[in-house]
Residue, then its C-alpha position, 0 to 999 in steps of 0.5 A: m521443462p514444465s508442458l504449461i511453457s511447452q503447449q503454451w509455445q506450441e499455441r504460439t507457433s501454432g498461431f504465428f504460422s496459421s497467421s504468416g501463412t494467411k499474410l504470405r497468401e494475401a500477400r501473393q493474390s496482391a502482388g499478382a493483382f499489383v501487376g496485372e495492375v501496373a501491365k494494365d496502366a502501361k498498356v492504357n499508357v502505350t495508347d494514351v502515348a500513341e494518340r496524343v502523338g497522332s494529334l500532335f501530328k495531325s496537329r503539326w500537319a495543319i500548322l505546314q499547309q498555313p502560309a509561313t516561313r520555313h524556319a516557323v515551320q522548322e521552329h513548331l517541328i521540333t517542338a512537336a519531336a521533344t513534346t512527343g519525346t517526353l511523353v514516350r518517356k514519361g510513360i516507360t519511367e511511370t511503368k518502370e517505378k511502379v514494376s519494381v515498387g510492386k517488387i519490392k514489397v512482395e520482397e519485403a513481405a517475404k523478408k519481415t516473415a522469415q525474419k518473424s519464423k527466425t525469431l519465433l524459432t529461435d525463442i521454441e529453441r531457446w523454451q525448450k531449454g527450460v532453465a538456460s531461458s531468460d525470462v522472467f515474464g511469461v515463466a512458471i513461477e516454480v520455474t523462476v524461483q529455481r533459476q534464481e539458485s536462491t533459498r528465497p522462494i518468492p521471485f526476484i522481480l517482486i522483492k525488487c518491486a516491494d523494495y522500491l515501493i517501501l522505501t518511495g512509493l507507497n503515498s503513492p496516489s492511485l497505485f496499482k490502479a493509476e496507468g503505467d507507461k508503456k515505453l518504460i514498461q517495456q524497457l523494464v520487462s526486458a531488462y528482467n529478461q536478462v540472465t544477469c537480473l536472474s543472477d544478480p539478486s543486487a540488481s533494483i529498480p533505477e532511482g527515478v522511476n515512478p512507482v505507479d509504473v513500478a506497482a504496475l510492472m508487478k501487476y504485469y508480471l503477475a499477469s503474464l504467470p501461466t497460472p494464478l498464485t491460486t492455482f486454478e484448482l483451487y479457485n471453487e476452494v478459496k472462493d467458496a472460504r472467502s467468509s472464513v478466516n479459518r477455512m480461508r487459510k486451511s486453504l492458502q495450505k494447500l498451496s505450494s510453498v513458493n506460491y504461499n510464499t508469494l501470495e502471503f508476501v504481496t498481500a502483505l504489501l497490499l496491506r501496507v498500501s492500504e493502511k496508506s490509503q488516505l494518503n494514496k487513496m487506495d483502501s483494501h477494497s480499491l486494491a483488491m479490485e485492482m489486484a484480483p485479476v492477477i491473483m486468481w482468475r479461471e481458467d477459462k478467464r486468463p488475464e490476457s488483456y492486462r499482457e497484450y499491451w506490453r507483450h503484443p500491442s494491438r496492430s488494430p485500425k483506431k477506427s473501425n472503417d480504417f480496417e476497410t481499407a487496409t491492404p496486406w501491407d498494413l496487415l504485415s507492418d511492424e508491430g509497434e509500427g505507428v504506435d505513440a510507445s509513450s503512451s499510457i496502459p489502460l490497465d482497467d479496459i475490457v477486463q470482466v471484475d470477478f467479485g468473489a476474487v475481488e472478495v478473496v483478495q480484501c479478505l487476504i489484505e483485511h485479514h492478512n496476521a490472521i490468515f497467514t498465522d498458524a500454529e500447527e505449520t508444517s516443518s516444511q512450511v515453517m522453513a518456509r516462512s522462516y526463508l520469507s521471515i529473512i526477506l520480510s526482515t531485509l524489507l521492512l527491518f533494517l531498510p537503510l534510510l539515506t540520512a542528509a547530514e551524512a549521506e550513508w546508509k544506515p539502519k534503524k531500530f524498528p519496531v520500537v514499543v514504548s509504554t508507561w509504567s512496568f506493564i510488560e505484557a502490555a508492551r509484548a501485546a503490542w510488540r507481537a502484533v508490531d513484529k508481524g507487520s501491523s502498522a503502529v496504530e494496530a499495535v498500539v490498541e492491541g498493547c492497551s487492549a491487552c492493559e484492558e483485559l488484565r486491567c493493570d493495577g487497577t486503573v485501567g479497563p473495566g472493573g476499577s476507579p469508581n467514581e463517587n457513585g461506584e460506577t467505572m468510566l472509561d477514557a480511551l485515546v487513539m492518534d495516527g502520527v501519520t495523518m494526525e488523526v484522532g479518536a478517543v472516548a471519554a466517561m463512555r459506560y457500558v462498553k469494556d473495550g475503551i481503546r478500541a470505541a476509541w479507534l472506532v471513532m477515528k475510523y468511523s467518523r469525522h469526529t475527534l472526542l465521543a462522550g458519555e453514553g453517545a460514546s456508549a451508544f456508538a461503540i456498540s453501534m460499531g461492534l463492540p460489545g455491550p451494554m455492560n456493568l463496567s463493575s466489579p466486587e473489587s471496585l464494589k468493595k473500594w466504594s463500599d470502604w471509601k463510603e465508610n470514611r466518610c467519602q474520604p479522599n474526594f475531589r471537592k473543594n470549596v464546598v460543606p460537609a468538607n469530610g462528608c458524603g453530602p449533598y454538597k453546597p458551596k461554601d462561603g469564604g472558601i476553608d481548606v478542605s482538610t479541616e472541619s469545625c464539629e461540636m466536638g471541636t476542630i477536627e484535622y484529618r490527613l487525607p490520604p494522596l488524591v494521585g498515585p501509581h495505584n489509585h489514578d494511573t493511564i497506560s501510554m504507549a507509543v509505538i513506531d512500526k517497522m516503516g517508521h511511522i509513529a502512532v499513539g493511544t491511552s487508557t485509564n478508568g480515570a481518578t478512583f473516586k472521581i466525581p461523574g461527570r469528570v474527564g482527565d486527560g487520558p483522551i486530550a490529544g497533546s496530553s495524555a499522547y502525541a504524536d508527529d511522523e516528523v518528531g516522535g511521540c510521547g505518554a503522559t500519567g499523573d494528574g491529568d486535571i493539572m496536566m492537561r491545563f499544560l498539554p505536556c506531550y504536545q510540548v515535548v514534541e514540538s521541543m524536539r522538532q526544535g532541536m532538542k534530544p527526548e530526555e531534555a524535551a520530557k524534563d523540560a515539559v515538566s518543570r514547566i508545570a512544576r513551576k506552575f504546581p509544584d506539589f502536582v504529580g506526574a510523568v512523561v516518557a518522549v520517543d523521537k523519529n529514531g527510535s531513542h527515549a527517555g522519561a522524566c518526572h516529578g512527586w513519585t518515581f516513575q518506571y516505563s516499559v520498551q522493546d526494540p529490536n535489540m532486546d529479548d525480551v521487555q526492559v523497563f526503567t526506572v526515572l528519579p523525581 
């Protein structure tokens, strides 16, 4: 048996017998004093009775001296005798009762002390057996995992609690902060301190339990551990590493596999909770404030205040002046006597805040994926991680959801990544992120950012699609289908990270869309690199060739010169911009299409994460040779992309100037809401535009909340990329017009 457990119970044993001896001495002294008081009371009672009897005889003798009939005298004598007998009997009875009460209380005190001693000795015997003990709370985490006889290096109780919260409670307000129900917590603790719960990994939290109570149970379990997950030995090292992800990663790798994987598991759950902060009001800092005291503490700062409520209820009087009147009998009363078992448990009382530990836990939450991912892991760590992946996949990847129609459990095919065009590397980047546990929003940002770095087809990111002045400008959007929040930038100059700038707008402002130099200034102030020139040699060469071709084609109409580079002025009467009368006669130019896969393209991406939540995003540098200041459909929610967690999502690409007039992605999602399948909804949205603009070029891709997807297009052949758990790699789907 580990020495920590033996020492713990030795301390408890010593403390209990010491307090028991004190209580017995107090009880004996009190009993002696009580018996003395009883004897004194008895003497007083006898004296009082004698005085009353004498007084009665005196009064009766006076009556006899008065002239009265013999009959009246006899009645008075009978009454006096009866009264005297009653008083004597009452005095004797009161004396017997007090002696009896004193005897009973002494016997009860002795019985209680003997019973508590017997219980404690039984506990000591159980703990001396080591792994034969059934307790979970207060047991070293290595011992608990060993008793589970499982390859999972994480206590079952944490797995069950996380499972329950993921299914029912991540949106619960004040999760891990709100008070728990004491009576229910005690029942759950008792249930998990059973052999059956340890040997039966299928045992789950009962249905209907408040998620707040389940979170509190996790908190109490961590607080009950003899040593924190970060261990006492690494306290200072981990605390000093909180400002560096690399140092933190190296420090945590010194933990045992059980501590390391449990810490990773717990903080991964906290990360998921923080991603729902808009609903549960618990961001990473709030969670760190609540969880740091039970994850990381110094050896002299044990979180006892958390445990005493469910293991050792306080027996202190509620009012300070009550203590002076408390008797030894009160001190020997049953634990919890007089306490409302259904009262809430204050989780934060008298807990001194260790802000260094808070910063550590906040770092573990916010940088979880970076800290717990290392390409140079040892073989034992790889094996432990493989075990953990089994658990996480069970909890997050294949969580069954009960369908109302069939009332049976079915696994969903999550996560899913869907992207316009054959931008395979972008889809892979999004998949890597979401497969490691990132949220849908984070995965969308990673995928679109990869496309910006790669300058997909020259139409995404910096260095492509120059405008009439030869400058590259960016449009981007990100939308969270859970909160319906949107962040977007339009015609942004000097900053190359379009999708990240849009994400910053969503995270750090109450606005939906920022444009022009204002968007650039905001992005730079939030930490993105800039200002910088977004043009490239390729884009400048393309612009130079366009200028030599008399700025053809362009997006102007009803202006003169129609086939020149300007300056432009309105032309009366409005003529076809594809022809112009010259001194040499009428010359007809066949203008190449203004919109095509390589001169006007957008990456629109939809991601469903492991929790089944959806997000969408877009990034583009717009139409080639557009008029400066032009904003297309890329940053317009409902046009280039749209998502609703209750229904699904959509991405679009093509002639944004036309498509944004119809909000095709909003139409797709609403059609699916009304019962259309993704293919039907996509075709319907495209056909609505084609009826009004038969020559338009564009496409949409739709994905419903179950991961089913389909595309539709008009005017060109369209491709989109997909990866889900059933695919080894990204697959490209082709859609014909």
